[in-house]
N, C-alpha and C positions, 0 to 999 in steps of 0.2 A: 419390784415397784419402781426403783430408781431408773431402770431401763425404760419403763413406760413414760416416766416424766421427761427423760432426755428426748425420746421420740416425739412427744408432744411439743416440746420446745423447738426442736428442729423444724417441725411442721408449721408452727405458728410464727417463727422468727421472721420470715420474709414479710408476712403481713403486719407484724408488729412495727417494723421499721418504715413501712409506707405511711406517708402523711397525706392529708387531704388538701386539695386546692379549692378554695372558695372564691367564686366569681360573682361579682355584682355588675349587672349590665344596665347602663343609664343612657338617657337621651342626652346627646352632646350639647343641645341648646338649653334644655330646661333642667337637666340633671335629675329628672324623674326616672323611676325604674321603668324598664322596658320588659313587659311580660312575655313569656313563651317564645323566647328566641331559640332558634335551632342551632346546635353546634355539631359539626361533622368532622371527624378525624380521618387520618390516613386509612384506618381499617374500615371506613365507611359506616362505623357505628354512629348513630345519631342520639344526641342528648337534647333535652328541652329544659330551659330555665323555667322556674315557677312563676306565679302571678306577680311576685315581687321582684322579678328579674334576677333571682339568685339561683346558683347551682353549685353543688359540691361534687368534686371528682377525685378519684384515687388514681394516680398516674405513676407508672414505673419510671418514665423518662420524660423530659420536657417534650411537649407534644403540640404540633401545629393544629389549630382548629379553624374551620370556616364558620363564621357566624352569619346567619341570615334571618331576615324578618321582612314580612310583606310591606311594612311601612318605613323600612330603613335600608340604607345602603349596606351591601354585604361587606364583611371585613375579615381578614385573616390575622390570627393572633397566635403567638407562641406562648403556651401556658407552662408555667413552672411546675416542678414536682410538688411543691407545697407553698403555702402562704395564701394571702388574700390579694385579690386583684380586681380593680374596677375598670371596666371596659366601656368606652363611650362609642355610641353609634350615631352617625349622621343621618338625619331624616331624608328619606327619598322625597323628591319634590312633588308631593301629592296635593299641595295647596298653593294658592297664589302668594300666601305669606312666606312660603319657603323658597319660591323661585327667585333667585337673585340674578339680575341682568346688569350688564355694564354699559348699556346704551347711553349716549350723551356723555361718555367718559366718566360716568359716575355709577359705582356699584351700589345699587339699592334693590330691595325687594320689588318685584313687579307691581305689587300692590301700591307702592308709593310713586311709581313712574307716571308722569302726566303726559302720556303720549300713546298713540296706537302702536303697541309693540307686541309681537308674537315671537315665541321661541320654538325652534325645531330641535328637539333633543335627539341624541343618537338612537334612543329607543324608538323614535318616530321613523327613522330610516330603516330600522330592523323590522318594521311591519310589512315591508315589501321585499322586492327581489335584490336590493342593494346594488343594482347596476346603474341606477339613475335616481336623481333626487326629485323627479317629477311628481310621483304620487304622494310622497311624504309632504312636500311643500303645498300641494293642492288640497291637503286636509285643513289648511289654515284659512280662516275667513279673510277675504281681500287679496289673497295670493293666488296667482295662476302661472304655472310654468308649463310651457309647451315644448314639444320635441318633434319637430317635423321630420327628422331622420335621426337614427341613433347618434347621440352626442351633439345634435344641432339644436341648441336651447334658445328659447325666447322667454323672458320673464315679464310678467305684468303684475305690478302692485297698484291696486285700485285703478286699473285701466291704462297703465303707463306704457303698454306695448304698442300703442297706436302708431308711434313713430319708429318701431323696430320691426321692419320686414324680415330681418335676420339678425342674429346676435343679441347681445344684451345692451340696451341703451337706456338713458334717462334714469338709471338706477346705479347708485354708487356701491361698489362691492369692495369689502375689506377682507383680508385673510391674515389671521393672527395679528390684528391691529394695524396692518399696513395696507395702503391702497392696492387692490388687485385690478381695479379699473385704471387703465393707462391715462396719461394726460390728454390723449386725443379722443377719449370717451369710449374706447373699445374695451371689452371685458372678455378675456379668454376663459369663460366659465367651464367650457368643456374640457379644459386641461386637468381639472380636479377630479379625482376619484373619490367615492364616498369615504374611503379610509382616510382621506386627508381632512375630513370634517367630523368633529365629534359634537360640536354645539354651534347652533346658528341663531342669531338674533336679527329680527327684521323690524325696522322702523317703517311704518306705513305713512306715506305722505312726506312733505318737505322736511328735511333735517339739516338745512344749509347753515343753521346757526353754529354748528360745530363740525359738519362734514363737507361743507362747500357746495358746489353746484349740483343740481339734480332735484327734479320735482317728484320723481317716482318714489323715492325712498332710499333706504340704506339696508344692505345685507352684510352682516358681519359674520364670517366663518371663522371658527377656531378649531384647531387640532390639538389633541392631547400633547402637552409638552412635559408634564411631570412624569418621572419614572418611579413608580411606587414599588416595583419588584422586578427581578430579573426574569425574563420570559421570552420564549420563542412561540410564535403563533402562526397559524396558516389557515387559509380558507380555500374552499373549492366549491364553485357553483356552476350549474349548467342548465340549459333550458331550450325551449323550442326556437326555431329559426337560427340554429347554429350558435347559440349563445354559450360561451365558456368564459369563466372568470376565475383567476386564482391569485392569491396573495400570500406573501411570506414576510414576516416582520420579526425584529429582534429588539428587545428593550434591555438595556444594560445600565445598572446603577453604578455610580462612581462615588468617591468620598464626599464631594461637595456638589453633586449634580447627577446628571445621567444623559445617556445617548439613546436615540431611537433611529432605526432604519427600517424602511418598508418598501417592497416592490410589488406592483400590481400589474397584471396583464388582463385585458378584456377584449374579447373578439365576438363578433356575431355576423351572420349573413344578412339579417334584417328581414322584416315581413314583406316589404315590397322589393321589386326588382331594383337592382343598383342601389342597395342600402347597406352594403357591408361596412363594418367598422373594426378598427384595430387600434387599441390604445395601450401604451406602456407608461407607467408613472413610478418614479423613484423619489422618495422623500427621506431626507436626512435632517434630524433635529437634535439639538442639545440644549440643556439648561445647566447653568453653573452659578455658584454663589462665591464670588471672590472675597466677600466679607459679609458681615451681618447686615450692612446697609445696602449692599448691591446685589443685583441679579442680572445675569447675562443670558440671553437666549439667542439661538441661531436657527435658521431654517434654510434648507436648500431643496428646491422642488424642480425636478426635470420631467418633462412630459413629451412624448412622441405620439402624435395622433394622426390617424388617417380615417376619413369616412367619405362615403359616396353620397351624392345629392340626387335623389330621384326626381325632384321637381313636382310642381302642383299639377292637378288634373282638372279638366272641366267636368260638368255634370254628366255629359255623355260618356266620357272616358271612365268616370267613376262608376257609372252603371254597368259598363261593359266589363271592366276588370279593375277592381280597386288596387290590385297588387302591381299593376304595371307602372313603369316609370314614364315620365313625360317624354314624348317622342324626341329623340336627339340627345337626351341626357347621357345615356350609356355610350353612344357613338362619340360624343364630345368629352367623355370621361369627366363629367361634372362631379367635382369632389373637392375636399379640403385636405391638404397635407401640411401639418403644422408641428414645429418643434419649438419648445420654449424652456428657458432656464430662468428661475426666479429665486433670488437669494435675499434673506433678511438678517439683519443684526439689530437686536434691541437691548437697551440698557436701562434698568430701573435703579434709581438711587433715592434712598430715604435720608434726606438731610437731617431731619429730626422727626419726632412723632407727628408733627403737624404739617411738614413741608416735604414734597417729593417731586421727582421728575421722571418722565419716561421719554426716551428718545430712540427713534428707530430709523434705519436707513435701508433702502432696497435698491436692487439693480435687476434689470430684466432684459432678456434678449428673445426675439421671436423671429423665426423663419417661417414664412407663410406662402403657400402656393395654392391657387384656386382656379383650375380650369372650369369654365362654365359654358353653357350652351352658346352664349353670344360672344365670349371673350376669354382671355386667359390672364390672370392677375398673379404677379409675384411681388412680395413685400419682405423687406428685412427691417426690423425695428430694434432700436436700442433705447432704453429708457432708464431713468433713475429718479429717485425722490427721497423724501424724508418727512417725518412728522415728529414734533416734540410737544409735550404737554406738561405744564406745571400745575400742581394741585396744592392748595393751602386750606387746612381745616383750622378754624379759629372761632372767635366770638366778637361780635359787634355789640358791646354792652351785654345784654342778657340773651342775645339772639345768636345761636350757633350758625355759622356760615361756612360754605365751601366755595372757594374761588378756583376756577380752572381757566388757564390761558395758554395759548400756544399758536402753532402755525403748521402749515403743510405746503410742500413744494413738490411739483412734478414737472419733468421735462421728457419729451420723447422726440426721437429723430427717426424718420422712416424713409427708406428708399423704395419707391413704389413704381412698378411698371405694368402697363396694360398692353397685351398683345392680342392679335387675332388668334382664334382657336381653330386649328386644322386637324381634325380627327383626334383630339385630345393632346395635341402637341402645340407648344407656343410657336406662333407664326410671326409675321412682321410686327414690329413694335408700333403701337398707336400713339402712346404718350408715356413719358417717363418723368416722374416728379420727385423732388426732395421735399419732405414735409417736416416742419418743425412746429411743435406744439408746447406751450408753456401754460401751466395753471398753478395758482397759488392762492392761499387765503390765510388770514389771521382770525383767531376766534377767542372769545372771552365768554365766560359763563359764571353766573352767581346763583348759588343755591342758598336760600335762607329759611331756616326752620322758625317761622314766625311764632309758632306755638307747638305744643305737642300734637296739635291737630292739623296745622297748615304748613305745607312746604311749597315755597315759591321758587320758580326758576326763571331767570332772565338770561338770554343768550344773544350773541351778536357776532357776525362774521363779516369781514371785508374781503371781497373776491376779485381776483385779477386773472384774465385769460387772454391769450392771443394765439394766432397760428400764421405760419408763412408757407406758401406753396410756390416752389421754384420749378416751373415746367421747363426742363432741359431739352426734351424732345417732344415735338408736337407734329405728328404726321398729318393732322387735319388742317391746321392753320399755317403750317410750314414755318413757324417762327417761335422761338423760346419766349416765355413770358413769366411774370411773377405776380403773385397776389398776396395781400396781407390783410388781416383783420384783427384789430385790437378792440376788445369789448370794454366799454366804460366800466370803471370799478363799481361794483354792486354791493350794497350793504344789506345783509339778510338778518332781520331780527326774529326773535321768538320769545314769547312769554307764556308761562304755564303755571298752573296752581293745582296742587293735590290736597284734598281734604279728607282726613281719616274720620270716618263716622264712628268706628270702634276698632279694636285691634285686628279685625279680619275683614273690614269693608272700607272702601274709599271711593270718593268721587274725584274726577279730574277734568280739567278744561285747559285748552291751549289755543293760541293763535300763532301761526308760523308762516313765514314767507318762503318762497322758492324761486330759484333762478336756474335755467338750464340752457346754455348756449348750444348751438348746433355742433355736432361732431364733424370731424374731417370727412367721414364717409357720407355724411348728408350734404356737405358743401361740395365735395369733389366726387362726382358720381361716375359710374362705370362707362358711360358713353362719352366722357371727356369734358363735360361742361363744369364750370366752377361758379356756383351760385352764391355770390357774396351778399345778395339781398336777403338771404334767409336770416330772420331775426330770432333772438333768444326768447324762449318761453319764460313768462313771469306769472307767478300765481300766489295766492294766499289761501291758507287752510284754517278753517275754524272747526274745533272738535271738542266734544264733551263725552265723558264716559263714566262707567261704574264697574268696579271690580269687588268681588267678595268671595269669602270661603265660609262654608257652614259645616257644622257637625264634624269638627276636627279635621277639616280638609276633605271630607268625603264628597262634598258638593262644592263646585266652583262656578262662578259666573263672571264673564268678561264681556261687556257690551259697550259700543260706542256709536255715536252719531257724528257725521262730519259733512262739511260743505267746502268744496274746493273750487275756487274760481280761477280759471287759467286763461291768460291772454296770449295771443300769438301762438296758439297751439300748432305744433308741427305734425302734419299728416302726410301720408304717402299716396302716390298714384303711379301708374305704369304707362310708359309711352308705347308707341306701336311696335317698337323693337323688343318690348318686354323688359326694359330697364326700369328699375324702381327709382322714382324721383321724389322730391320733397317740396312742401309748400306750407306756408303759414295759413291757418284756418280761422283767423279772427279769435273768437272766445268760446269757451266751453263752460257749462255749469255741471258740477259733479256733486250730487247729493247721495249720501249713502248711510246705511246702517249695517253694523257687523256684530254678531253675537256668537259667543262660545259658551256652552254649558257642558260640564262633565260631572258625573256622579258615580260613586261606587255602591252598587247594590249589595255587594259582598266584599268585606275586607276583614278576613279572619285568619290569623296565623295558624290555628290548629285544625281548620277544616280542610277537606280534600280540595275544594275550590277555594283557594286563598283570596282571590280577588276576581270580581266580575264588575267591569267598568263600562259605562256607556258615555259617549261623547257626541254632541251635536253642534254643528256650526251652521250659521246662516249669513249670507252676504246679499244685501239688496243694494245694487248699484244703479242709480237712476241718473244716468249721465246723458246730457244732450248738448248739441251745438247751439250756443246762444246766438252767435253771429257768424255765419259762414256762407259767403256768396262766392261762387266760382263761375265767372262768365255769365251765362244766362241761367245758371242753376243756383237756386237758393236752398241751401240745406239747413237753414236756421230752424231749430226746433226738432230736428231729426235726432234719433238715438245715436250715441257715440259709437263709431265703428269698432268692431272687435271686442265689445264688452257685453257679457251676459248680465241681464238685469237681476237674475236670481241664481244663487248657487247654494246647495244644501249638501252637507256631509254628515253621515252617521257612522259611528265606529263602535264596535263591540270588541272588548279585550277580556280574555279569560286566562287566568294563571292558576295552576294547580300545585299542590304541595310536592308531588313527585317530580315536577319540572316540566310537565306538558303545558303547552300554551296554544291559544287560538287568537288570531287577529283578523277581524272582518271589517271591511270598509265599503260603504256605499256612497256614491257621489251622484248628485243630480246637477246638470248644467242646463240652463235655460237657452232658448233660441238666441243666437249671436248674429247681429247684423254684420255682413261682410263687405258692404260698400256704403259710401257716404249717403247715397240716395235711399238706403234702406229697402232695396228691392230684392236683395238676395240674402238668405239667412242660412247659417248652420243650424239644423234642427236640434231641438233639445234631446238630451240622451241621459241614460242611467248607466253608471259604470260601477261594477262590483269587483273587488279584489279580496283574496283571502290567503292567509299564511298560517301554517301550523307546524309544530315541531316539539322537540324536547331539548331543554337547556339545563345543564347541571354540571356536577363535578364527579369525576371518577375517583378522585382523591383530592387532598388539599393542593396537590401539585399539578393536577391535570383537569382542565376545563374542556367540556365537549358541548357541541350543539349539532343537531341534525334537523333539517327543516325542508319543507316542500310548500309550494303555493301555486295559485292560479291567478292570472290577470284577465280582466274582462270576462268574468264568469258568465254573464248573460249574452256574450257574443254580440255586443252592441256594435253598430256601424256608426263611427264618428270620425272626426278629423281633429287630431291633436296638434293644432298649429295651422290655421287657415291663412292663405294669402289675402290681403285686404286690397280692394280696388285694383285687381289685376287686369291686364289686357287679355282679351280672348276668353274671359270667363274661367281662367285657371285659378279657382279659389281653394281647391281641396287637397289636403295632404293626409290621406287615409291612415288611421292608426291600426295597430295590430288587432286581429280577432282574438278569440279565446286562446290562451297559451299557458303552458305549465313550466315550472322550474323547481329545482331542488338543490341541496348542497349540504356541506359539513364544515364545521369550524373546530379547530383543535388549538388549545393553548397549554404550553408546558412551562411551569415555573421551575427555576433552577437556582 
């Protein structure tokens, strides 16, 4: 009998010493229980918390678990062998009340922001092939990104690409809080890979009260700087037209910070003849905490980019063969060869709970070479600048206030030479210039919570800008010359009011001024003239809007009406040699309505289809020339060139419990006038894209994704980036037909 008892004790003893781990899972914001959270361990066994967010486990050793829920951000936690543990989960940004944006230097929920602001999250980029930001940005109302050749971008925010025949102009771009737009108005957007962008905020319309000159708006890119875990990750994707992209990155935690390094290479042959592209990007970043009051971040970005320029086609050439390049482009090696180094150092200091400062400095070098059909351009640019901002949170009597004040300064020096182009080689110098550009502004902003319902914002900036052009060689006039332009200081005000109707709905209204001086490339054109008579654009924007979330964030609405009156509008035209020139066009009236609605038909953690979500956006842009007379031609009342009056986007997203997903996007773009006379149009088109795949974890240490997709599913014929008012009818830059892509991502935590 005693032998039997001993055997039973030996059998039961391991179980007797094991204790239970009791877990409570709560919402980090409300501290309410989160029901039915899935927990997955290294052995791939899955556990599910009950309706009260509780779960009891028997563990042999401390175990890492991956927590996931359709409405919350995933989190990895080390569970002890025994004891009670409360785990907080951050809500996924499913509703407008949960989306926090830092536009206007003030971190507040989007619901409280009194401006036309849209956010492009990393998940929006992952809906498409991840080789370009074009399709993701074009799902947002009022935003249009064009790509006339791989990596040749043009951005329009509410029609602001009118003065941008190439490149990004009239839009201020920031990267990690620092100006990515140089002092001369140029923005090397094509130097960024999508891996350098995790979150994007776009202010539509003038934002000069705190960001300086620019009527088109502000784009603020941010890359991940925090290192939450040690990880090695790699991506590989490939597709039609010779597209191959691969990335490798390492995240390394440190005692008081972390380091990240990533390298990306992307190549493609292109849809059209003479549209090959090759880009390498290396990013190094670090974040450190010297003390509890300080935070130091560093960024170093190096990019080496080469891409060919096929040129625009006329209607006959388009009909004959849309894949051909413009005659002469290949023979003259029309292309861009560009290397850039961009470095940032940022320091945050919290003097006390109410008073803080952030100061950042940057330095940038660019080597640029551009053989074109008509000439050959070489430029070397060195630029630097900085931005500082002080924030004070306090009270004026019973009114909570936030005061923000600071300034921004930028300087660039460019050595620019234009040569003849003989078979793709630089020939005799035509002119050689030294270009100096300076821009600076001071800004002040007051936010006052007048009551629990009303938030008022008043902003003001004082802007200063100038440029010098020293023409050292002039083969045309045979004599050196100088030109200087200093713009009168400009004060740009803004006033805005947000009114909360309830905790999940708000109205907003704003009046904001804008100012946009001509860039160096608009004053100093490729045929050698210097147009000092080109005036700065000035405008004022009136806007009202409504935002709301219903049914616990399952339904969201964001709508706005605006009227933008712009004087001295800068437009383009082309001379007989095919050189793009610029002129002021009197005034334009820009009336518009923009609406975004999304709703989750299914959001259930326990069902096979965990989420089925639909999103619809509409942009109605009714823009006209109010006063535009050129010679004997009166274009007053005509539709604004390059702007589609109606754009509609429909999206379908399906996410399943096993990890399979489907993203489907449909876009309709209305007829686009391509010349000021409104006699030539880009025909309306429907564009459909789809991506499907599986995203999950092979273990708590290994993340995997396999995906495939199709672009231009309907095989539509359209031009993604037309030339406006061109000579010889060369309007069209045909976009790719139906094409496929696929890839794999692997992340290993260590």
